[in-house]
MARLUMTOR-960203 format. One line per field, with one value per residue: x, y, z of N, C-alpha, C in turn. Coordinates in Angstrom, 2 decimals, decimal comma, padded with zeros to 5 digits. Atoms other than C-alpha are relative to their C-alpha. Last residue first. Layout:
n_px: X/...
n_py: Y/...
n_pz: Z/...
ca_px: X/...
ca_py: Y/...
ca_pz: Z/...
c_px: X/...
c_py: Y/...
c_pz: Z/...
end
This chain:
n_px: -000,71/-001,45/-000,55/000,46/-000,52/-001,45/-000,22/000,33/-001,05/-001,17/000,29/000,03/-001,38/-000,66/000,56/-000,50/-001,42/-000,05/000,44/-001,09/-001,05/000,43/-000,06/-000,71/000,69/001,36/000,25/000,90/-000,68/-001,38/-000,07/000,52/-000,98/-001,14/000,35/000,19/-001,25/000,25/-001,01/000,00/001,24/-000,03/-000,99/000,54/001,07/-000,61/-000,78/000,94/000,65/-000,99/-000,31/001,17/000,02/-001,10/000,39/001,09/-000,59/-000,76/000,96/000,73/-000,94/-000,21/001,27/000,07/-000,34/001,20/000,01/001,39/000,13/000,95/-000,26/-000,17/-000,95/-001,35/-000,36/-000,17/-001,25/-001,09/-000,17/-000,43/-001,39/-000,82/-000,10/-000,83/-001,39/-000,46/-000,26/-001,20/-001,14/-000,13/-000,91/-001,31/-000,72/000,06/-000,65/000,02/001,21/000,82/000,16/000,92/001,33/000,51/000,25/001,24/001,16/000,41/001,44/000,32/-000,26/001,09/001,18/-000,23/000,18/001,43/000,67/-000,32/000,83/001,38/000,05/-000,13/001,26/001,01/-000,38/000,32/001,46/000,55/-000,39/000,76/001,39/000,03/-000,16/001,20/001,08/-000,30/000,25/001,44/000,74/001,28/001,03
n_py: 001,28/-000,17/-000,88/000,32/001,30/-000,14/-000,76/000,88/001,01/-000,67/-000,33/001,26/000,48/-000,85/000,33/001,33/-000,13/-000,65/000,98/000,96/-000,65/-000,11/001,26/-000,22/-001,05/000,36/-000,74/-001,11/-001,24/-000,03/-000,13/-001,32/-001,05/000,16/-000,43/-001,45/-000,76/-001,23/-000,11/001,23/000,09/-001,03/000,42/001,14/-000,45/-000,78/000,90/000,79/-000,88/-000,32/001,20/000,29/-000,96/000,34/001,19/-000,36/-000,72/000,96/000,89/-000,77/-000,30/001,23/000,24/-000,82/-001,41/-000,78/-001,26/-000,29/-001,37/-000,26/-001,32/000,17/001,08/-000,43/-001,12/000,54/000,76/-000,97/-000,59/001,02/000,33/-001,16/-000,06/001,12/-000,30/-001,08/000,57/000,84/-000,91/-000,59/000,84/-000,64/000,29/001,43/000,79/001,33/000,75/000,01/-001,37/-000,68/000,55/-000,50/-001,44/-000,21/000,46/-001,03/-000,17/-001,30/000,04/000,74/-000,86/-001,18/000,43/000,20/-001,30/-000,76/000,56/-000,45/-001,43/-000,20/000,40/-001,02/-001,22/000,20/000,03/-001,35/-000,84/000,46/-000,42/-001,45/-000,28/000,47/-000,94/-001,25/000,27/-000,11/001,09/000,33/000,29
n_pz: 000,03/-000,09/001,02/001,34/000,41/000,20/001,24/001,11/000,12/000,58/001,40/000,76/000,11/001,01/001,31/000,35/000,34/001,32/000,98/000,14/000,80/001,41/000,73/001,24/000,78/000,40/001,24/-000,33/000,38/-000,47/-001,45/-000,38/000,31/-000,91/-001,36/-000,12/000,02/-000,76/-001,04/-000,79/-000,78/-001,05/-001,01/-000,74/-000,88/-001,08/-000,84/-000,80/-000,96/-001,04/-000,78/-000,83/-001,10/-000,89/-000,76/-000,89/-001,13/-000,78/-000,68/-001,02/-001,08/-000,75/-000,70/-001,21/000,11/-000,30/000,75/000,27/000,46/001,06/000,57/001,44/000,31/-000,33/000,88/001,36/000,06/-000,08/001,34/000,95/-000,29/000,33/001,46/000,43/-000,34/000,88/001,33/-000,08/-000,09/001,33/000,75/000,00/001,23/000,27/-001,04/000,63/-000,33/001,22/000,48/-000,91/000,25/001,27/-000,16/-000,74/000,76/000,95/-000,06/-000,57/-001,43/-000,64/000,07/-000,84/-001,39/-000,21/000,12/-001,21/-001,07/000,22/-000,25/-001,45/-000,62/000,29/-000,74/-001,41/-000,15/000,21/-001,15/-001,16/000,18/-000,15/-001,45/-000,67/000,29/-000,73/-001,42/-000,21/000,61/-000,63/000,98
ca_px: 226,48/225,54/221,94/220,59/222,66/221,95/218,23/218,17/220,01/217,59/214,58/216,02/216,92/213,41/211,88/214,22/213,50/209,74/210,07/212,12/209,55/206,74/208,77/209,34/206,69/207,88/211,57/212,47/215,40/214,24/210,54/210,70/213,02/210,71/207,60/209,35/210,75/207,60/208,99/205,85/205,39/209,03/208,96/205,73/207,01/210,27/208,43/205,84/208,55/210,62/207,58/206,38/209,87/210,05/206,60/207,61/210,92/209,16/206,60/209,24/211,49/208,56/207,65/211,29/211,60/209,76/212,45/212,87/216,33/216,64/219,79/219,37/219,96/218,30/215,12/215,01/215,61/212,86/210,52/211,09/210,93/207,73/206,19/207,01/205,63/202,40/202,01/202,41/199,91/197,38/198,01/196,35/192,97/191,12/192,29/191,37/190,43/193,16/194,78/194,20/195,77/198,76/199,26/198,83/201,44/203,96/204,18/207,91/208,38/206,75/209,16/212,14/210,77/210,38/213,95/215,32/213,48/215,04/218,52/218,03/216,73/219,70/222,12/220,29/220,33/223,98/225,10/223,14/224,55/228,13/227,63/226,28/229,08/231,71/230,07/229,91/233,64/235,51/239,12
ca_py: -024,86/-021,23/-021,35/-024,39/-024,10/-020,39/-020,99/-023,71/-021,48/-018,62/-020,90/-022,42/-018,99/-017,74/-020,70/-020,23/-016,49/-017,13/-019,59/-017,07/-014,36/-016,63/-017,55/-013,99/-014,04/-017,43/-016,57/-017,56/-019,72/-022,82/-022,18/-021,46/-024,41/-026,84/-025,54/-025,71/-029,23/-031,06/-034,37/-035,18/-031,61/-031,18/-034,50/-033,55/-030,11/-031,50/-034,17/-031,74/-029,32/-032,06/-033,40/-029,94/-029,09/-032,27/-031,59/-028,06/-029,22/-031,77/-029,20/-026,58/-029,04/-030,36/-026,81/-026,05/-028,90/-032,21/-034,29/-036,93/-038,44/-041,57/-041,97/-045,73/-045,55/-042,16/-043,10/-046,48/-044,91/-042,34/-045,09/-047,04/-044,02/-042,80/-046,28/-046,58/-043,10/-043,77/-047,14/-045,50/-042,75/-045,37/-047,27/-044,34/-045,70/-045,98/-042,53/-040,77/-037,42/-035,34/-034,39/-037,85/-039,49/-037,15/-037,87/-041,63/-041,51/-039,36/-041,67/-041,27/-044,99/-044,81/-042,06/-044,06/-047,29/-045,60/-044,32/-047,64/-049,48/-047,13/-047,72/-051,48/-051,59/-049,59/-051,92/-055,03/-053,78/-052,78/-056,10/-058,10/-056,05/-056,51/-060,25/-060,54/-058,41/-060,53/-063,73/-062,40/-061,87/-058,68/-058,62
ca_pz: -002,21/-002,72/-003,98/-002,14/001,02/001,26/000,72/003,38/005,85/005,17/005,75/008,93/010,26/009,50/011,38/014,36/014,44/014,31/017,20/019,20/018,58/019,76/022,90/024,12/026,87/028,15/028,16/031,71/030,54/032,38/031,96/028,23/027,64/029,44/027,69/024,30/024,58/025,63/024,30/022,35/021,18/020,15/018,33/016,59/015,64/014,27/012,30/011,01/009,90/008,27/006,42/005,35/004,14/002,07/000,65/-000,34/-001,76/-003,95/-005,11/-005,86/-007,67/-009,69/-010,73/-011,53/-014,00/-013,67/-015,39/-012,67/-012,65/-010,58/-008,52/-007,93/-004,19/-003,65/-005,50/-003,75/-000,35/-000,93/-002,08/001,15/003,46/001,83/001,94/005,65/006,34/004,45/006,21/009,63/008,76/007,62/010,88/012,63/011,52/014,87/015,97/012,72/014,29/012,63/015,97/017,42/014,37/014,60/018,31/017,75/015,00/016,87/019,84/020,35/019,79/016,37/015,25/016,46/014,95/011,55/011,67/012,93/010,15/007,58/009,01/009,22/005,65/004,42/006,18/004,93/001,34/001,52/003,07/000,48/-002,40/-001,14/-000,70/-004,25/-005,67/-003,92/-005,18/-008,75/-008,65/-008,01/-009,10
c_px: -000,66/000,73/001,53/000,70/-000,39/000,60/001,49/000,23/-000,26/001,14/001,20/-000,24/000,09/001,45/000,67/-000,50/000,60/001,45/000,04/-000,37/001,17/001,07/-000,52/000,04/000,68/-000,68/-001,42/-000,26/-000,84/000,69/001,42/000,00/-000,52/001,02/001,16/-000,47/-000,25/001,24/-000,17/000,98/000,00/-001,24/000,06/000,97/-000,57/-001,05/000,62/000,74/-000,97/-000,61/000,97/000,28/-001,17/000,05/001,09/-000,43/-001,06/000,60/000,73/-000,95/-000,70/000,94/000,12/-001,28/-000,12/000,26/-001,29/-000,10/-001,46/-000,01/-000,89/000,16/000,27/001,03/001,43/000,42/000,26/001,36/001,10/000,23/000,53/001,48/000,86/000,16/000,94/001,46/000,51/000,36/001,30/001,21/000,20/001,04/001,39/000,79/-000,01/000,67/-000,13/-001,22/-000,93/-000,29/-001,04/-001,42/-000,55/-000,33/-001,31/-001,26/-000,52/-001,51/-000,35/000,15/-001,19/-001,23/000,18/-000,27/-001,49/-000,67/000,26/-000,92/-001,42/-000,08/000,04/-001,34/-001,01/000,36/-000,39/-001,51/-000,61/000,31/-000,83/-001,43/-000,08/000,07/-001,28/-001,10/000,27/-000,35/-001,48/-000,67/-001,27
c_py: -000,93/-001,33/000,11/000,84/-000,31/-001,32/000,18/000,69/-000,95/-000,99/000,65/000,29/-001,28/-000,43/000,82/-000,39/-001,34/000,14/000,57/-001,07/-000,94/000,63/000,10/-001,23/000,26/001,07/-000,24/000,89/001,25/001,33/000,12/000,21/001,36/001,10/-000,10/000,44/001,48/000,89/001,24/000,12/-001,22/-000,06/001,02/-000,48/-001,14/000,48/000,74/-000,94/-000,74/000,90/000,31/-001,22/-000,23/000,93/-000,44/-001,18/000,40/000,65/-001,01/-000,89/000,74/000,21/-001,27/-000,23/000,72/001,50/000,80/001,36/000,23/001,48/000,28/001,32/-000,08/-001,04/000,46/001,11/-000,55/-000,68/001,05/000,60/-001,00/-000,26/001,19/000,00/-001,11/000,34/001,08/-000,57/-000,80/000,95/000,53/-000,84/000,63/-000,40/-001,49/-000,99/-001,30/-000,89/000,06/001,42/000,62/-000,52/000,60/001,48/000,14/-000,42/001,06/000,25/001,32/000,01/-000,69/000,89/001,17/-000,41/-000,12/001,35/000,71/-000,53/000,54/001,49/000,21/-000,32/001,11/001,23/-000,17/000,03/001,40/000,87/-000,39/000,53/001,50/000,29/-000,39/001,04/001,25/-000,25/000,20/-001,14/-000,45
c_pz: -000,96/-000,16/000,02/-001,06/-001,44/-000,45/-000,29/-001,34/-001,16/-000,18/-000,67/-001,48/-000,80/-000,20/-001,11/-001,40/-000,41/-000,45/-001,41/-001,04/-000,24/-000,89/-001,44/-000,89/-001,34/-000,85/-000,51/-001,22/000,27/-000,26/000,51/001,51/000,45/-000,22/000,98/001,38/000,29/000,09/000,88/001,16/000,91/000,87/001,13/001,07/000,84/000,99/001,17/000,94/000,90/001,07/001,13/000,88/000,94/001,20/000,96/000,86/001,01/001,24/000,90/000,78/001,14/001,17/000,85/000,79/001,34/-000,08/000,22/-000,69/-000,37/-000,35/-001,22/-000,75/-001,49/-000,43/000,26/-000,96/-001,39/-000,06/-000,01/-001,38/-001,02/000,22/-000,45/-001,52/-000,46/000,29/-000,95/-001,37/000,05/-000,02/-001,41/-000,73/-000,04/-001,25/-000,34/000,94/-000,80/000,12/-001,22/-000,48/000,92/-000,27/-001,28/000,20/000,77/-000,75/-000,93/000,11/000,68/001,51/000,67/000,02/000,97/001,45/000,29/000,01/001,31/001,11/-000,15/000,35/001,51/000,63/-000,22/000,83/001,46/000,20/-000,14/001,23/001,21/-000,12/000,26/001,50/000,73/-000,22/000,84/001,46/000,28/-000,77/000,72
end
């Protein structure tokens, strides 16, 4: 039998665990230097904290929406817009991490595929899109 004390302890543990996970995600992206790179690219070097705040707010609201299982009746248009923004975020994050870590130049030199690199990137993007569509429509 759960008492109010058990529920309170359970809620505290869940909130702290989720906060630690979200803080780790934001710290990981900050550590890679993605924010300064984005602010330099968009010429807002002195205001790069705006990007950090936007990411922290996005992570926080995303966790709240996921935790409380909110239903948003936006229909197919809302689904398309939400999916588009989610894809843009994941694509920018992957591109920023790859740029910061210099993944593509290292891979192209090691495997001697420098002249075929654009085709490989297109194939990776198409594979990601097809995999997402299969996951959405099949599973």
